[in-house]
N, C-alpha and C positions, 0 to 999 in steps of 0.2 A: 504492500499500498506506497503512493506516495504522500509525504508527507508536506504540510504546508510553509511555507517560509518562517512563519513565528514558531511551529511547532519544530522546526530544527535548531533555531537560537534556542530556545528552551533546552532542546535534547544538550546541546554544546555547555549550557550553561550546568543542567545535571552533572557532563560527564567532568566539568572544573571541579565541579565540586564534591565530586564522588573520589575525584583523584587526590586531592589536596584533603579530604579526611583522610583517605589510606595511604599515605607518603609514610607515617610513621609505624606500618606494620607493613606491607605489600611495596615498596616502590615499585618493583618491576610493571606490577600492573596499572600507577598510575603514570606510569610513563606511557604506556599504551592507551590508558583513558587520554589523556591530554593530547596524543598523537593525532586519535580518533578525531578530539575535540579542533583539532589545526585543520585535517581535511577535509569537516563539515564547513565550518569557519570559511576555509579559501574557495570552497564552492559557493559559497555564500555571497562571498565577495564583501563580507561584514571585517572592516578593520579595524573594529574595536574589541571584536573576540576574535580576530587573528592577534591583534597582539597581548589579549590576556589567553592565550593559549601556548604562546611561544613564550613567556613571560613563568607561565608554572613550567613546563618545558626546561626551561633555563636552571629554575630551581634543580630540579630533580636532575639535573645535570654537573652543577657544580655541589650538590649532594654524593655523585657517583663518584667525585671529583676529578670529573672531562670539563676542565675550566676554559679551555679553549671555546670548545661549542660551548656551555654556559654563556661566554660574553657574546659571542656568534650570535644568539638567538635574541639574549637582551639589547644587544646593539638593533638588529632587526622589528623586534619589539616598540621602541624607541622610534624607529623611525613612525610606525603605522601614528604612535599615539602624538607624535607633532603635528602630522595631516592633521587627527583629531584635536589638535589643541587640547588635550586629555592631561594634566597635571597627577594625578596621580596612577593611572596608568605609566608615565614616564617615572616616578616616583618606585613605583614596583621595581621597573625594567632597573634603576640605578641601585636597589634596593641588591637585587641581585649580584649584578658587577660588582658593587662595594665586598660583599659577602665573596666573591670568589679571588678578588683583589688582596684583604687582606688574610686570605689563609696562601698567598704565594710568596710575593716580594716586595707588595705595594701597599704598606700601610699607610701612607700617607694620602694617598688618592683614592685610598676605600675612605679616610673620613671627610675627604672633601664630597665626595658620592654619599656619605651616609646623613653628613647635614645638611642637603640639600631636602633629600629626601626626608628627615624627618622635619622640616620647616613646613613642608606639605602636608603630610598626616596630620601636624599640628592646628594645621587651617579648616583640614576639614572633620575635627575630633575624631580619626581614625585609630578607635585605642589598640586594636589589633596590631596594627602594623606600627607603632608607636612601641608596642613593646617588643617588638620583635627589633625594631631599631635601637633603640636603648641597649637591648640585652649583646646586641654586635657591638657598640659600642665599649660597652663595660669589658667586652673580651678584649679589647684591640691596648685599651687602656691597662688591663689587668697584666697582657703580654709585657707591657714596658714599664712596669713596676710602679706603674702610678695607681695607687692604691684608694687613695680619696676619690680622683673621678669615676674610679671603676667602681667601686660602691655606693654612688650616686647615684650610676647611668642603671645599675641590677635593678636599685629602689625605687628606679624610674619606671624600669620595666613591670617591675611584681603591681607598682601602682596603678599601671596604664593595661595588665593582664587581668585585673581584677575589675576594671572598671567595662572590659570588652567580655568580659565574664567565660575567661576561656582557662581554664584550668592546667590543660599544655604548657601552653605560655608560660604561666606563671611559676611553672615547675622547672623548667629551662634556666628561669632568673635564679632562682633556688637551687637549681646546682653550682653554677658559676657561683655567686654569692656564698654558699658552701667553701667553694675552693680560695675564696679571698678571706675569709674569718679565720678557714685553717693555719694562713701566714703569718694571720695576725695575733697565735695562740687564743684562739676562742674556740675552740675544740669542740666543746657541750652545743655550742653553738651552729657551729658547720656540722655535725653530725643530726642535730634537729630537724638544719633545711634539706641537711641529704636524705633520709627518711623521709620526712615528709612527702619528696619531689617523689618516691621511689612507691610511696600509698599512690601519689595522684597520677604514675604512670599504669600502674597495674587499674586504678581504677576507670581510666579512659583507654587503654587498651595500645597506647603507644610504645610498639615494643623499641624504636629508634630510640626514643626519649629515654625509655628503661634503663637504655646500654650506658647512655651519659650521668644518671643517676644512680646506677652501680657502681660507674665510674668515681662519683665524687664521692661517695661511702669507701671505697675503699683508698681514698688516699687519705680518709681520715683514719680506718682502723691503720693501716701503715706508719702514722704520728704516733698512733697509741701504743707501738710495738702490736699487734694483733695482728700478727702478717698472713695467719694460714684464713685468715677471714678475709684479709686482704686480698690474700691470691687469689682466692674463691672469686670476690666480686667483677677483680681484671679481667679472669681467666671468661668470665660467664658474658662480661662485657665486649670482649673482643669475637666471641662467636654470634653477638649479635651484630656487632660492626661489621664481623666478614659476611654473615646473609642477608645484611641490608644493601651492602656495598656502600656502607662510609665510612672512608677517608680519610678524614682529619680524626674523627673520635678511634679510628682503629690504631693509626700513628700516636696518638696522647697515651692510648692505653699503652702499648708495647712501649712506651718511654716508662711510663711510672711501673710494669712491670720487672722491667730492665731495675729501674733505681729498688724497687723490692729488693730482687737476686740480688742486687749488689752491698744492700747492709747486712741481709740477712749469708753472705761471705759464699753464694754461690755464683762462683764467677764464670764458669763456664752457660750455665743456663741464661747470665746476665748477658754477655756476649752475644749466646745464639736471637734471643729475643730483640736485642738494641739492633743486629744486622739486620731483623728480619724489619724494624722502623725505619733503619736507613734506607733501604731497597723499595720502601713503599714513597717513600717521600723523594725519593732519586723520579722513581717512575712517575709521579704524580705532581712533583715539582711541589711540597708541602715544605716549605722554607722555614716555616714556626719547627716541625719537626725533626728535621735534621739535623738543623741549632743543638737543638737539645739532646739528640740522640749524639751525636758529633762528638760531644763534650765528654756524654757518660761514658762512650769507647774510649776515649782519654784517658777516662778515670781508670776503668779496670784493665785498662794495659800496664797504667800505672802500678798499680796494686799486685799487679801479676809482675812487676821487676823490667818489662819489657819496653826499654826507653828507647826506644828506634820506633817501635809500631805506636810510643805513647805519644811524641815527636809529629811523628806523620798525623795521628789525627787530631792534635792541636792546631798543627797549622792546615790541615785541611777546612775545619772549623774555622781558621780568622781569613783564608782563600775565598769561604763561601759569604761572611760580612765581607769581606772587604767588592763580592761581584753584586751581592743585595745593595750597597749604598750606592753605589755605581749607580744601580736601575733606581735606585730611591732619587740619589741628586737628579738625576734628567727627568724624573716624571716631577719632581718636585717643580722646578724649573718651569715645566711648561704649566702646571697650573698655575703657577705667580703668575705667569703671564694672561692665564687664563683671565683668572681675577680681575686685575689690572684694568682688562677689555670689561670683565661685566659690569667694573666702575664706571668705565666712560661712554657703557650703554646706559646705563641706570639716569647719567646725565641729561643724555637726550630726552629720554624718553619724558622726562619731567616737566616738557612744555608739551607732549602729546596724550599721556594718561593722566588718569583719575590719581590724585592726591591720595588715594587708601592704597594703589598698585604701588604706585614710583614708592609708599613705605613699606608695603609689602616684600620689594625688591629691594633696598634699600637692606632691611633686616636681613635677610637673606644671605648679602654679600658679606655683609659686618660677622655676621656667625661664620661662613668658610673663611674671612680672616682670623677669626679670635684662633677655629680649629686648626689652623695651618700654623699661627704661631703658635698653639700648646702643643700642638707634636714635636715642631722645631726645637723644643724647649725641651720635654719628655725625651726626644732619640737623640739629643743631646747628652742628657744627663745620662740615660741608661747607657748606649754604648760608651763615651766615654770612661764611664764608673769601672767597669771591665777591663776597660783596654789602659787605665791606668795601672792597673794592677801588671797585666801582660807585659806592657814594655818596659815598668820598672823591674820589675822580677830579671825581665832579658838584659834590661843593665847589668844589673847585680852580678848574672851568673859567670862563675870562672873557673868552667871546669874541662878540665880534661879530655877529649873525647877520641874512638877512635876516626878513623874517615868518613865512616858512614855518618855515625851520631854527628861528625862537625857538618858536612852536608845538610843533616837536618838544623842543625841549629843555624848556619846561616840561612837559610830558607825561611825558618820560624823569625830570624828576622828583621827579611827583606818584606815576608808577609806582613808581619807587623808593624812596620814603617811603612810601608805601601798605606795600609788601611789609615793611619795617623793621617799619612797627608789627604785620604780623600777628604777626612772629616774634618780636618783644617781648611779645605779649599772651602767647603760651603760655608764655614764659620769667614775665614775673613773676606770672604764675595759679602757676605751679609753684612760685616760692619765696613767696608768699604764703600757699599750700596749706599748703607743709610748716612753716610755721612761721619760715622762717628769713628773712624780711625783716622791715629793723628803721628806722627813721627817721635820716634824716641831716639835724639841724639847722643851719641858717646862718643869719645875717643878709642879706637879702634885702629887697627894697624891691619892696613886696606890689604897689602901683597899677601898677608900670612890666611889672611880669609877666604883670598879669592884662589891660593892654591891648595887652599881646604876645599870648596866648590869644586873645583879642576878635580882633585882626585878622589872626592866621592862621584863622578857618570867617567872616569877614564877606564873604571874597570867594564862596566854596563856596555862603553863603546868597543872597547876591545873585545868584550865576548860575542859581539856581532861582526865583528872581524873589520873595523871599523876605525880608522886614522883618524888619532886625537889628539892635537894641538892646540896649544897656548901662549898668545904670542901677548906681554903682559911690557908698556912701555918702557924704560927705564927711567924716565921724566918723573914719572907718577910721582907722590911723595909717601912716606913711609907710614902716615898716620893723617885721619880725617874724621873730620863728626860726622857723623854716617850712624843711618836704625841699619843694627848688625842684619837682625830678623828679615828686615824687607830688602833688603838687597840681596840676601840668599835667597828668597824668593824669587824676585823679578828673574835672578838667572840660573836659578835651578828651574824653573820654570820653561824657561826656553833653550835651556840646553839640553833636559829633559826630552824636549820637543823634536828638537833637533834629531838625536840617537835614537829616538822613538818611531821618527817616519825615515827614516835612512836605513836603508837596506844595503847600501855597499857604496865605497867611497867614503866619504872622511867628513867629521866635522872640525870647525876650526870658531873657537874665541879669541877676539882680539878687542884688546885693552888698550883704547891711546891718549896721550896727553893731547888734548885739542888748543887749549890756550890755557896763561897763567895771569892771570890778574889780583896785586895783592895776597889777602889771605886765600881766595879763592882761585880752584882749579877745574874749569871744562875737560869734566872726562867723556870718551867717547866710547861707549860696548858696543861691537858687534859677535854675531853668531850666524857664523856662515857653515849649511849642510849642500849634501850633495843628493838631497832625497829624493820624494815624491813630486815636489812643487806645489803652488796653489794656483788655479784659475785666476788670470786678471780680475774678471768677473765676482770674484769671492772675497779679492784680497782686502775691500770694505768691507766686509764683516763679520773677521775672524775675530776681531776684537772685540765685539756687540757681549753684550751679557748674554749668556750660554745656547752662544751657536758654537753648530756641529759643521766640520768641511763634508763630514762622510754621516749617512745614518750609523745608528747605533748597533742594528742588524748588521750591518757589512764591515763596520771597524775592527781590527784585528787588536790594534794597538791599548784597548781602555782606557781605562781614564774619564777623570768627572765633565769635562770638556770645557772648566772654567778658568783653568790655565791662562791662557793670555787674557781675558775678561781680567783678571785679577793682577799680571805685568800694566796691563795698561793704566788702570788705577793706582798703581804703585808709583808706576811712573808720573803720573798726571799731578798726584801726592807731593811728589820731591819738583814739582814745576816744571817738566818737561811734559818732550811729548815720544810715541814711538810709531815706528815705521817697520815697512817691509819691503824687500826686491824677489819676485819668485818666478819662475817660470817651471811651466809643466816637465817633472822627468830631468831638469835639470837642476835643480836645488833651489833654498830661499835665503836670504840673508834679514835677520831683523837686526835692527839696531836700535838706540837710543842715548841721547846726553844725560850728563847730573852735573851741576856745579855744588863743588863739592868744597866747603872751609879746612884749608888746613887744620892739625889740629897736635897738641903734646901730648904725651901719655906718660904716666907715671905709672911705672911696676910695680905692683905689689907682692907685696912677700906673703905666701900660700902658707905659709907658716906662722902667719902673725895671725893672719885671717884666721885660721884654726886654733890658735892658742885661745884669740877671742871669745871664739865659740862653746871653748871646753867649759864644760862647768856650770853653761845656762842653760834653763828649764824650759819647756813650754806644754801649753795645756794642750791638748788634742784632740777633738770635737772632732769624729770621724765613726758613722754607724757601720761600714762595712768592713767586716772583719779581717780583708785581703788586705783592704787599701792602708787600714789601719797597721797593719805589720809592717810593709814594704816602706812606711812614713816612718815608723819610728827605729825602722832599721839603718835608714838614712841618717838621721837624726844621731843615733847613737855612735856611729863610724866618725859623727863631728863632734864627738864628748859632749851631747848635748843629753840630758836626762828629760825625757818626755813624762804626761800621765794625761792618762785613755778615759774619753770619758766617751757617750754613742749617742748622748741624746742632749740640745740645746738646756732643759732642765737640770741634767746634773753638770752641765757648765758653768751655769750661774753659779750653782753650789758648791764647786771646785773653788771658783774665781773671789767666794766670799773668805774662804778657808785660808790663801796664801797668797803671795806674789809670784808670779811667772814675770818672764823676761819675757815672752812674746806667747800668744794663742792662734793657734792653728783651725781656722775652722768651718769646718764644712756647712753648706749652708742646706740642703737636700736631707734631712733626718728627721726622727718620730716625733712626737710630743712636744716639739718646738723649735721650729727649723734654727740656721744660721745667721738669718736675718734678726730675728724678736732675741736669741739668745745677743748678738752683739750691742742690741740697743737697749737690751737692759742693763749690763756689765756697763756700757758707757753713761748711761742715768743714773745709775743708783750708785749708792757708797758702799765701795769693796775696794781692796787691796789694787785692784788693776782696772782702776778708773781708765788711766793710762797708758796704761800695758797695749804694746802696738799690735793690732791683730788681720789678719790675713787670712783673705775669704777665700777656702780652698774647695775647690769646685768644679763641675762638668756640667753647670747649667749657662748656655751660650747669651743667656737673657740677664743673671744673674748682674751684670755691670750697669745694665739700662734702670736700675731700680732705687730711680733718686732719691727716694727718703733713708735708702741707708748706706748709700754710695759713703757718705762721707764718715760712717762710723767706722772703714776699713782703713788701712793703710796702703793697703794691695790687693790686689787678685790674682792667684795662682790657678791655672787650668789644667784639669785633670784631660786625658793623661799626661802626669805630676813631667815637669821638664825640671830634671836634676838642679841642672845650673844656675834655675831662676829662682828653685828654692834658694837654692845656697847664696846665690846676690842678695836674694830679699834679705836674710835672716842676717850675711855679716854686713848688713850696713844700716842694722839699726844701733842706735849708739849707746857706746859702753856706758 
């Protein structure tokens, strides 16, 4: 019997409703029903139903770990809804894209999409989808260790789920909130939420959700050393995830079961399950799980005293982080430009649209910017904090290795330094682009500095079989007032690029005195290579913010693409200009000139400084155990006695008991942060009211907190640069 058009539309809606309701216990059937709905919708030519069907298929592909297909179908759905001006339909598709992005390697763009979705869902009081978005936001914040925002988002998700009357959404948020409470040591509350979620899942028949609830309870049992019960829950969760095709949940549970076996000393079992997790994450590009499993495998090899494999696993972990930050950087860039364009469009809309619509768009743009800034701060802090420990420990290592071990060690050093360089590129450009950076001029022996820069890149050139030469004009003075760090950045970026983009031939660095007048010399810097060259029509663009000569998918050299933009801004900060001459397949020459003031350097006696530091006392406020260990080790080598506290409240208590020579204050700490602790010490009667306080932080936005800036004698950034810490402490008045 032939159905009417209206009956066929009703059939599509019924199919989609059944598919969505059954996604928790029979995902395969949900995909079949949604595919059938798509076929009927296409036959009818109904764009709205086509978009809805594509959205559901995108969701199910995401759950199955088929991320490319999930994004493809979501983008097809967006095209449908854009033609219909259907905001909610677009929001549904963006939610699926966001879920796919954060499960792979793009947390920033995921947050941007989620913020857009949330604004639309709130406009329509769509509590069901508000709950879904808030729960996903909580998951991302939780991954980066931002517990305050994570708890807030999960609580919002629970409230919205209750408004929608959806037990499954409510219990989903309970699972994740249980994990945060567990990290905070609220064991009973964590177990209560996990048990409530399990009961709800069994009541609603949400089999897929039950696996996540069992996972949540298993984590609590593992923490309380109920290992048999934890193992039982994890194995049950793995079985469900495997049956349902839930890739992310499966990887998460592999990781936790591996940790459980490691706790019990079952290294063989731990290694097997962790390798399964790595294989799964490699197959489906689940970056979150790959990080965790690689680091866990490193711990296992270390306990087995397998140093070579331990170093290899740690190196793999660092390289993966390097790759992710590369990808993150490019996407941060793309979306920064997108947000800027959105603001321009909003200004144009002010004379064309009604006031209510203008206000709504303005609020959405501001929310996008807020999320971007929040993410950059969180990413900076959470990546730089562990990286601080890694780079500092590597710098302290002085072991005797066999040849293979030495190769691993050198690779580890290179990977960690490369990761640090990429992070610094992001932060340096952010400061330069906002006009917040300035020159810090000090008398410096320039010839020694230039020789060190040359030596740094000489080995890289030789590894590629390139001739590498360095010509330094003898007329150049010994010492100038310069910003040593920024000169190093400028030349380092240009030389590194020359080596990177040259496959055969040579790289030549030429530094020449152009003219001398009084106390000032005009110095010319040229970096010439015989590399692939740059087309004439692209030469004006390469110094632009975030410009890429080649698409990232075709470039084999890697890097953030920020180097030349940074060099240009640094040269301009010195009052100079930079240029390039290049011919395709023949090479390039980058050149700039700096006007430098001659100076005199009085050599300090290192022993004198060291003696001045001996016996000094430091109050160290740092909640990260590993970072605290590294800093205290450094201080002890300089004869400095340190006392450790783990939050701002304890720092205040300790500051009231005795006088310290200086205070090193982490900014992000539990109970009370470093800002508030420093403000209290500066404003209340105590022995340390005038003690020098240095902020020791990985948060790139900390220095921009104007209300707190004057509290500190300086800011020391993580990853910690040992010479910067030494310089800061050695200049404290005796």
